[in-house]
N, C-alpha and C positions, 0 to 999 in steps of 0.2 A: 348323246341322246338320239333316240330313234324318232324321226319326224312323224311317222304313222302312229306310233304309240302315243306320242305327245298330242296329236290331233284327236285320237280316240279318248284320251283322258279329258281333253277340253270338251268334247261332245258329251261325254257322260256327265261331266260337271254341269253343263248347261241343261241337260235333260233332268237331272236330279237335284241340282242346287247344292251338291256335296263335292268336296275336294277328292279328286282321283289322282293317284301318284303312280309313276313308273317304279316298279320294284321287282324283286325276285319272288316267285311263289314261296310260301312258307315251307318249312321242313316237313310238315305233315302232308304235303302234296307231291309225292314222288313222281307220279305220272306227269303232272303238269310241269314239274321242274325239268323233266327229261325232254318234253315235247315243245314247250313254249319258246318261241323266238323272242317274244316280249310279253310283258304282263303289266296291266294297270288295274288298280283297285282302290276302293275307299277303305282304308285301314282304320279310320277313326269311328269307333262304335257310337260316338255321340251323334253321328249322322245316319244311323240305322233307319230311323223313321223316314228320312228323306230319300235314301237310296231304295228303300223297300226291298224287293227281291233282286234288284239289279246291283250286284256286288262287284263284278270284275269283268275285264275283257282281256283277251290274249290272242296271239296269233301262233298257229302251227302250220305244218305243211298243207293242211286241208283248208286253211283260210283263217279268218278272224271269227272268234267266238265271244259271245257274251255269256255270262253265267250268273246264276242266282246265288244268294246266300245259301248256306248249308241247309238242306231240308231236314236231314237226320243223320245220325251215325248208327252203325249196326248194333252196337251194344245197347243203346237207348231203345231201339226198335224191339230187340229181343227181350229186354227187361219189361217193356210195356206189354208185350204180347204173352210172355211166359213167366214174368215175375223175376225177382232177384235170383231165385234158385236156377231158373232157366239160363239167365245171363252168366251165372257162375260156371255153368257147364259148357259154355262156348269154347271152341278150340282157340288156342292162343294164336295170334297173328304175329309173325316174326317181324320185329322192328327192322326197318331197312328194306323190306320186300314190298314192292308195289302190288296192289291188287291187279287182277287180270283185266279189269275194265268192264266185265259183265257182273251178274249177280255174284256178290262176294262169297267165296268158299265157306267162310265162317258162319254163314246163315243158311246154307243149303239144307241143314238138318232141322230147320224151323219153318215148317210149311206156311204158317200164317204170315211170317215176315216175307217169305218168297212171294206169296200171293199179294201182299201189299206193294212190294217193289214192282211186280208185274203190273199192278194197277197204276202205279206212278208212270210206268213206261207207256201204258195204254193212253193215259191222259195226255202225256207230253206229245205222243204221236198224233193223237186226234186233234189237239189244239194246233200243232204245227202244220198238219195237213190242211186244216180249215183255213189257216192264215198264210199258207204258201211259204212256210219257214221250216227249216230243218231243226227240230228240237230233239234232244236225246238226254238220257240220264248220264251223268258223269260221276263215276265212282273213283275215289282217290284215297290215298292213305300212305302208310309207310312207317308210322310210329305206333303201331298196334291197334289203331282204330280206323276202320274204313268209313268214309262219309259218302253221302250222295247229294248231288246238286243237279240242277237242270241247265243244260247248255243250249244256246241257239246260235247257229252259224249265220254269219252275215254274208249274204250272197254277193257276188261280184262287187267288190268295193269300189264305189265311185271315186274319181280323183278329186272332185271339188268338195270342200268342207260342207257346204249346205246340202248337197245331194247325199253325202255320206251321213249327215245328221238325220235326214229323212229316212234313209235306209235303216240306220241304227234304231231310230224311234219305232219303226215298224217291227223289227225283231224284238225290241224291248217290250212292246205291247203284248206280243204273243207270249213272250217269256213270263211276263207278269201274270197273265191269265193262267198259264200252265202251273206256275208256282202256287198261286192262290188255290187252284183246284187240287193240287197235290197236297198242300198243307191241310186243306179241308179233309181230304181222304185219309191223311195220316192221323188227324185228330179223331176221325170216326172209326179208323181201323178197317181191315179188309172185310169184305162181305162174307 
Protein backbone atom coordinates (compact mmCIF):
# COMPACT_ATOMS: atom_id res chain seq x y z
CA UNK A 1 0.00 0.00 0.00
CA UNK A 2 1.21 3.50 -0.83
CA UNK A 3 1.11 5.70 2.30
CA UNK A 4 0.50 8.92 0.33
CA UNK A 5 -2.45 7.35 -1.53
CA UNK A 6 -3.85 5.94 1.69
CA UNK A 7 -3.60 9.36 3.34
CA UNK A 8 -5.34 10.97 0.35
CA UNK A 9 -8.14 8.41 0.53
CA UNK A 10 -8.58 9.16 4.23
CA UNK A 11 -8.64 12.92 3.59
CA UNK A 12 -11.18 12.61 0.78
CA UNK A 13 -13.29 10.38 3.00
CA UNK A 14 -13.25 13.00 5.78
CA UNK A 15 -14.12 15.80 3.34
CA UNK A 16 -16.99 13.95 1.66
CA UNK A 17 -18.14 11.34 4.19
CA UNK A 18 -17.77 8.68 1.47
CA UNK A 19 -15.39 5.71 1.26
CA UNK A 20 -12.42 6.18 -1.07
CA UNK A 21 -10.30 3.17 -2.04
CA UNK A 22 -6.93 2.66 -3.69
CA UNK A 23 -7.51 1.03 -7.05
CA UNK A 24 -6.37 0.96 -10.67
CA UNK A 25 -8.11 3.32 -13.11
CA UNK A 26 -10.84 1.62 -15.09
CA UNK A 27 -10.18 0.24 -18.58
CA UNK A 28 -11.90 3.26 -20.16
CA UNK A 29 -9.19 5.57 -18.76
CA UNK A 30 -6.16 4.76 -20.93
CA UNK A 31 -4.37 8.06 -20.34
CA UNK A 32 -4.78 7.80 -16.59
CA UNK A 33 -3.82 4.11 -16.58
CA UNK A 34 -0.60 5.09 -18.33
CA UNK A 35 0.26 8.13 -16.15
CA UNK A 36 -1.05 7.47 -12.65
CA UNK A 37 1.44 6.33 -10.03
CA UNK A 38 -1.50 5.72 -7.70
CA UNK A 39 -5.27 6.27 -7.91
CA UNK A 40 -7.97 6.56 -5.24
CA UNK A 41 -11.67 6.97 -5.88
CA UNK A 42 -15.15 6.46 -4.54
CA UNK A 43 -16.39 3.62 -6.69
CA UNK A 44 -19.71 3.21 -4.85
CA UNK A 45 -22.41 5.15 -6.71
CA UNK A 46 -24.55 5.07 -3.56
CA UNK A 47 -22.28 7.87 -2.31
CA UNK A 48 -22.60 10.06 -5.43
CA UNK A 49 -24.63 12.64 -3.56
CA UNK A 50 -22.00 12.86 -0.82
CA UNK A 51 -18.98 13.03 -3.09
CA UNK A 52 -20.64 15.54 -5.38
CA UNK A 53 -18.15 16.45 -8.05
CA UNK A 54 -15.11 15.18 -6.11
CA UNK A 55 -14.75 11.65 -7.49
CA UNK A 56 -11.06 10.72 -7.42
CA UNK A 57 -7.44 11.66 -6.76
CA UNK A 58 -4.26 10.42 -8.37
CA UNK A 59 -0.59 11.19 -8.67
CA UNK A 60 1.52 11.49 -11.80
CA UNK A 61 4.91 13.08 -12.52
CA UNK A 62 3.29 16.56 -12.35
CA UNK A 63 1.98 16.00 -8.83
CA UNK A 64 -1.28 15.08 -7.15
CA UNK A 65 -4.57 15.74 -8.93
CA UNK A 66 -8.16 15.76 -7.75
CA UNK A 67 -10.80 15.15 -10.37
CA UNK A 68 -14.52 15.52 -10.75
CA UNK A 69 -17.04 12.97 -11.82
CA UNK A 70 -17.49 12.76 -15.59
CA UNK A 71 -18.93 16.00 -16.97
CA UNK A 72 -19.92 14.44 -20.30
CA UNK A 73 -18.89 12.09 -23.05
CA UNK A 74 -18.43 13.18 -26.65
CA UNK A 75 -21.22 11.02 -28.07
CA UNK A 76 -23.77 12.50 -25.66
CA UNK A 77 -22.61 16.06 -26.45
CA UNK A 78 -22.87 15.50 -30.21
CA UNK A 79 -26.26 13.84 -29.85
CA UNK A 80 -27.54 16.71 -27.71
CA UNK A 81 -26.31 19.36 -30.11
CA UNK A 82 -26.88 17.58 -33.45
CA UNK A 83 -29.40 14.87 -32.71
CA UNK A 84 -29.16 11.15 -33.18
CA UNK A 85 -28.42 11.59 -36.86
CA UNK A 86 -25.41 13.79 -36.06
CA UNK A 87 -24.10 11.28 -33.53
CA UNK A 88 -24.45 8.43 -36.03
CA UNK A 89 -22.09 10.31 -38.38
CA UNK A 90 -19.33 10.66 -35.78
CA UNK A 91 -16.04 9.09 -36.81
CA UNK A 92 -15.31 5.82 -35.05
CA UNK A 93 -12.84 5.98 -32.22
CA UNK A 94 -10.50 3.04 -32.23
CA UNK A 95 -10.75 1.00 -29.03
CA UNK A 96 -7.42 0.83 -27.27
CA UNK A 97 -6.25 4.20 -28.61
CA UNK A 98 -6.05 6.96 -26.01
CA UNK A 99 -7.25 10.45 -26.94
CA UNK A 100 -4.64 13.15 -27.52
CA UNK A 101 -5.53 15.01 -24.32
CA UNK A 102 -6.91 18.06 -26.15
CA UNK A 103 -10.29 18.55 -27.79
CA UNK A 104 -11.02 15.07 -29.11
CA UNK A 105 -10.61 14.49 -32.84
CA UNK A 106 -14.03 12.85 -33.09
CA UNK A 107 -15.81 16.15 -32.33
CA UNK A 108 -13.72 18.62 -34.34
CA UNK A 109 -16.34 18.49 -37.13
CA UNK A 110 -19.06 19.61 -34.68
CA UNK A 111 -18.53 23.34 -34.05
CA UNK A 112 -21.19 23.66 -31.33
CA UNK A 113 -19.56 20.87 -29.34
CA UNK A 114 -16.10 22.41 -29.81
CA UNK A 115 -17.54 25.76 -28.66
CA UNK A 116 -19.02 24.10 -25.57
CA UNK A 117 -15.72 22.38 -24.72
CA UNK A 118 -13.90 25.70 -25.10
CA UNK A 119 -16.45 27.26 -22.74
CA UNK A 120 -15.76 24.48 -20.21
CA UNK A 121 -12.07 25.25 -20.50
CA UNK A 122 -12.66 29.00 -20.10
CA UNK A 123 -14.74 28.40 -16.96
CA UNK A 124 -12.17 26.03 -15.43
CA UNK A 125 -9.33 28.45 -16.17
CA UNK A 126 -11.23 31.45 -14.76
CA UNK A 127 -12.24 29.64 -11.56
CA UNK A 128 -8.75 28.23 -11.12
CA UNK A 129 -7.06 31.59 -11.65
CA UNK A 130 -9.40 33.33 -9.21
CA UNK A 131 -8.73 30.65 -6.57
CA UNK A 132 -5.00 30.25 -7.21
CA UNK A 133 -5.46 26.61 -8.29
CA UNK A 134 -4.43 24.93 -11.53
CA UNK A 135 -7.63 23.55 -13.08
CA UNK A 136 -7.84 21.92 -16.48
CA UNK A 137 -10.06 19.69 -18.56
CA UNK A 138 -9.11 16.03 -18.52
CA UNK A 139 -10.04 14.06 -21.64
CA UNK A 140 -9.70 10.31 -21.45
CA UNK A 141 -11.02 7.21 -23.13
CA UNK A 142 -9.82 4.18 -24.99
CA UNK A 143 -12.93 2.05 -25.36
CA UNK A 144 -14.55 4.04 -28.16
CA UNK A 145 -15.96 6.89 -26.03
CA UNK A 146 -13.97 9.93 -24.95
CA UNK A 147 -15.02 11.59 -21.70
CA UNK A 148 -14.23 14.93 -20.10
CA UNK A 149 -13.71 15.70 -16.42
CA UNK A 150 -12.14 18.64 -14.60
CA UNK A 151 -8.88 18.15 -12.76
CA UNK A 152 -7.29 20.30 -10.09
CA UNK A 153 -3.61 20.00 -9.22
CA UNK A 154 -2.76 19.99 -5.54
CA UNK A 155 0.15 22.41 -5.13
CA UNK A 156 3.25 21.42 -3.11
CA UNK A 157 1.88 18.64 -0.98
CA UNK A 158 2.41 19.32 2.73
CA UNK A 159 3.88 16.49 4.75
CA UNK A 160 1.46 16.69 7.68
CA UNK A 161 -2.02 15.22 7.42
CA UNK A 162 -3.83 18.33 8.69
CA UNK A 163 -1.96 20.71 6.35
CA UNK A 164 -2.58 18.34 3.46
CA UNK A 165 -6.30 18.22 4.34
CA UNK A 166 -6.50 22.03 4.27
CA UNK A 167 -4.72 22.17 0.91
CA UNK A 168 -6.95 19.44 -0.56
CA UNK A 169 -10.07 21.22 0.75
CA UNK A 170 -8.96 24.42 -0.99
CA UNK A 171 -8.47 22.63 -4.33
CA UNK A 172 -11.73 20.70 -3.85
CA UNK A 173 -13.63 23.95 -3.28
CA UNK A 174 -12.36 25.42 -6.57
CA UNK A 175 -13.03 22.13 -8.35
CA UNK A 176 -16.62 22.06 -7.05
CA UNK A 177 -17.26 25.62 -8.25
CA UNK A 178 -15.81 24.88 -11.70
CA UNK A 179 -17.77 21.64 -11.98
CA UNK A 180 -21.06 23.28 -11.02
CA UNK A 181 -20.51 26.11 -13.50
CA UNK A 182 -19.48 23.72 -16.29
CA UNK A 183 -22.48 21.44 -15.67
CA UNK A 184 -24.69 24.54 -15.82
CA UNK A 185 -23.05 25.57 -19.12
CA UNK A 186 -23.52 22.04 -20.41
CA UNK A 187 -27.21 22.10 -19.54
CA UNK A 188 -27.67 25.44 -21.30
CA UNK A 189 -25.49 24.63 -24.30
CA UNK A 190 -22.97 26.93 -25.99
CA UNK A 191 -23.90 30.53 -26.72
